[in-house]
N, C-alpha and C positions, 0 to 999 in steps of 0.2 A: 219727439223723436224715439218713443219707445214703438211706435206704429210701424216707423222705419225699418227697426230692427226685427221686428216681427215679420215684415214682408222680404226683408233679406233672408233671413232665416228660412223661410217656404220659398223661396227661390233656390236657394243653395239645396235645400232637401231635394226640390224636383229635379234639379239639375243631376244630383247623386242617383235618384232613383233612374232617370233617362240614362245614365252609364251603367247602371246594373241591369237594366233592360237589353243592352246592347253587348255586354260582356257576359251575361248569363248561356247564352247559345256557343259562344265561345268555349266557356268552361265546361259544359256538358259534352262538345265535341272532342276537347281535349282529355277529360276523363274516359271517354268512350276509347277513343283509341289508345291510351294507357293500358287499361284494363282487357283491353280486346285479345292480346297473348295468352291471358290466363283463360279463356275460354276452351282452349284446346286441352288442359291439364284438369276440367272438372272431370269429376267421378259423377255418372249417372247414377240415382238412386231410384229405385222402382217406387212409384207412386202406390200401385196397386200390387197387392202380393201375388208374387208369379205362380202359386199352387191354389186351387180351390179351397183345400182343408185350411189353409192359411187365412183365407178371405172368410170363410166360415167362423172360426175363432175371433177373427178382428170384429165381423159384424155382431157376433154374440156378444161380446162383452161390450161393445157399444150400447146393445141394447139392454143389457144387465145393469150398465152405468146410467142409463136414460131412466130405467125402473125405480132405481134407488134415488136418484134426483127427485123425480114425481112422488115418490113415497116420502121424503123429506118435507117435502113442501107440504104434503096433506097431513104429516105430523104438527108442522110448525103452525098450521091453519086451526087445526084442533086446538091446540094448546092456547092460542090466541083467543079462540071463541070460549075456552073454559075460563081463562083469565077474565075476560069480558062479564061471563056470567058471574062469575065469584064476586066483580066489582059491583055489578046489580044489586046482588043480595045485601052489600054492606056489611060483609062478614070481615073484610080488614078494619073496620072501625071499632075501637074498643068498647066493650060495655062496663060501666062500672057496676052493676049489680051481677056480673058474671063470675062465677066461684073460680077461686082459683086452684087449679090442677097442680099436685106436688109429687 
C-alpha cells in the first residue's frame, strides 16, 4: 500500500511540474508586458564618467583600493608565518623552571 502512495505522489509531482513548465512562459510574458510601460520613465545613468578627469579619479581610487587589499593580504600572510614559527619553537608551552616575572 505504501508503494502505491509513493507512486501516486510522484505522478502528482510530475503533473504539477508539467503545469509549471507550461505556465512559466505565460507568466514571463505577462510580467514583461506589465512592466513595459515603465521602460519609458527610466532615467539613464552614465556607467562611465562623462569627463576624463572624473575617470582618472575613479581609476586611481580603484588602484589604491586594490593596493591596500594586496597589502592586507601580505600582512596577514606574514603574521600567520610568524605564528607558525613561534608554534614550532614551542614558546607557548609553559616551562616549570622558568622564573616568575613581576
